[in-house]
N, C-alpha and C positions, 0 to 999 in steps of 0.2 A: 288750577291745573298744576301738575308737578313740573317744576322748572329745575329740579336738583341736578339734572344732567348738563345744565348750561354752566359755563365758566369762562372768565376772561372775555366776556362779550361775544363768544363764539357758541354756535349751536352744536351740540354734540349728541345728535340722535335723540331729540326729545321724543319720547314714546307717545303714541296716541292712547289716551285713556279709553276704557271700554264703556264708560258711563258718563253722564253729565255733559255730553256734546250736543250741538245742534247740527244735524247731518242732512245734507241735500243728496238725494239719490235720483239720478236720471234713469228713465226706463223702469220706474218703480211700480208699474201697474201689473207686471207679470214676471215669471221666470226668476232669474237670479236677482234682479233688482227688487222684486217683491220679497223674496226670501231674505235678503239682507236687511231690507227695511223692517220687516217684522221682528227679526232677531235683535237688531239694534234698538228698536222701539221697546221690546220686552226687557232689554237690559238697562233701561232708564235713560235713554237719549230722546231728545226731541227730534223727530224724523219728518222731513219734508220730501214728498215724492213728486216727481214730475214726469211728463210724457205727453204724447200726442193724443192718446185715447182717454178723454175725460171720464167716460163711463167706467173704464177699468180702474182708473184712479179712485173714483168714487166708491167702487166695490171694495177696494182695499181699505180705504179709510173707514168704511161702514163697520168693518169687523176689527178695527184696531183703534179703539177710542183714544183720541188725542193726537193721532197722526194727522198730518196736514198734506193736502194735495193742491198743487198749483200747476195747471196745464202749461206745456211749452212744446213748440215745434223746434227741436234742436237743429233742424236744417235751415232755419230762417235766421240769418245773421243779425238783422235788426231786432228781431224778437228776443234773441239771446241777450243782446246788449241791454234792452229795456228790462228784461226779466232779472238780470243780475243786479241792476241798479235798484229795482223795487225790492228784491229779496234782501239785499244788504240793508236797506232802510227799514224794512219790516221786521227783520230778524238780525239785529246787530250782533248777536252772540254766535251767529253761524261760523263754524270753524272746521267743518269737514265736508268735502265734496266727494261723491262717488260717481265717477264718469262711467256709467254702465250702459246707457242706451246704445243699441246697435242693431244692425240688420245683416243678413247673410243671404246671398243669392248664388245659385249654381249658374255658371256661365259656360256657354258653348262657343268658344272662339272660332272653331272651324266652320260650324254651321251658320254663325251670325257674326262674321268678323267686324262688321261696321256698327254693331249694336253695343254702345257703351253706356246706355241709360242706367243699367243696374250698377255698373262700376262707378259711375259718377255719383249716384245716390248713396252707394256704400261708403265712398270716400268722404262725402259731406257729413253723413251720419256718424260714422265710426271714428274718423280722425279729425276732420275740421270741427265737428261739433264739440268734442272735448277741449280742443285747443281754444276755440272761441270762448266757451263758458269759463274755463279756468283763467284765461287771460282777463276776462271781464271781472271776475271775482277776486283776482289776485291782490289788487290794492287793498281790498277789505281784509283778506286773509292775513296779509302781512302786518296788519294792526293787531291781530290776536296774539295772546301770549303763547298759544300753541295751536297749530292748525295742520290739517292733513289733506292731501289730495290723493285719492285712491283711483287709479286708472285700471279698469277691467279690460285686460287684453285677451289673450287666448293661448293655448298650447300651440296653435297654428301660427303664432308670431315667431316660433322657433323652428317649426317644420311645416311648410305650407302644404295645404291640401290642393291638389291639382284642379279639382272640380270647382274650387272657389278662389280663384286667383286674386280678385280685388279684396275680398274679405281678409284673406291671409296677408296681403300687402298692407292693409290698414292696421292690422294688429301688430305686424312687425314695425310699422311706423310708430304706433302708439308706444311700443316697447322702447324704441330708440328715443322718442320724444321724452318719455318718462326719465330715462337715464340722463338725458341732457339737462332737463330743467331741474332734476334733483341736484346735479352738480352746481347749476347756477344759483340754486336756493340755499346752498350751504352757507351757514352763518346767519340764516334768518330763522323765524319761528315756524316756517312751513316745511313739512316733510312730504315726500312723494313716495307712494307705495304702489307697486304693481301687483294686481291680482290676476293670475292667469288660469282660467278654468280649462278643464279637459272637455271632452264631449259629454254634455250634461242633458238630462231629460227636461228640455224646455221646448217651447214652440218657436224657437229661433228660425228653423227651416220648415216649420209646418207641424201639424199634429202628430205625424209619424215619429218625429224625434222625441216627443214627449212620452211616448210609450215604448221606445226602442230599448230592448233589454241590454243592448251593447253600450248604452249611454249610462253614465253615473246617475243614480237617483238624485233628484234635486235636493231633497231633505238631507241626504248623506253629505252632499257637497257643501251645503250651507253650514251644517254642524261642524264639519272639519275645518272650514274656513274660519268660523268664529273661534274655534279652539286654537287655531294657529295665531290669530290676532291676539288672543289672550295670553298665550304662552310666549309669543315672540313680539312684544309691542314695539321693538325697534327694527323689525325686519323691513328690508327694502322690497322684498318680493314675498308674496304668499302663494305657495305652490303645493297643492294637495298631492298625495301620493300617486294618484292615477294620472296626474299631469307630468310627473317627473320624467318618464321616458321621452316625452316630447321636449320638455324644457332643457334636458341635458343630453339630447341626442348628439349634438356637435361635440360636446366635451367627452362623451363616451365613445366617439369615433364611429357611430353607426347612423349618421344623418341620412346617408343615401338609402340604407336599408329601411329605415323608418318612413322616409318619404315615399318609397315605392310601395310599402305595405299600406300606407294611407291611401295612396292613389288607387290601389287595387280594391280596397274595401269600400271606397266611396265613389263608384263610377255612376255618372248621371248623363 
């Protein structure tokens, strides 16, 4: 790994290499997780995918020779701890985590004000899951010459969608957590990168989203992300062009307008 950016014992933005890594990707059985897994795998990295759906993981591995699948329920804290210990033992060269697994549910607070089951599940999956997994693997990552934690947040971390309050809150939380641990990890070998997707053609909210012409095609999103990783290896955030109106709404002074536009476009 290239350590030329380090000096005087301090880490100075050691860039993530595009090949030769061992990468763990949660939620790797479909959507963005699968897209990233296949691209990183093709680029010459050892890729380990995980998720709750073993059949989907098996399908991905079947068409990507050499990729590894290890099932995990990210909502089970004890399982995450055991998984991390076994993974570090089985793959001592592991140096990249992509916290991608997530869920999104439309919530109707007025119609069902006491129903918080979806909110609780969303928080555990989208926010507590990455915190648990990263924390469990951090001692291992700190031993690597170069390591990267990639947290997949969302454009909705910056402009919430009224129809999905818990999802938006978890992604805002993941953004804040990424900023905070990035600062804490200064001076170590571990970098923290946030990847914030826009509305992408996946099955996150169901099959309709996968074919919605208003969503960014998945292949286009993955290609742009990989190009950004290659062109900006020291970036703290990876933001594709279609996500910039959300990411920079506050800076551009039009947060209220963008929020209201989203609320009107996604009424459930």
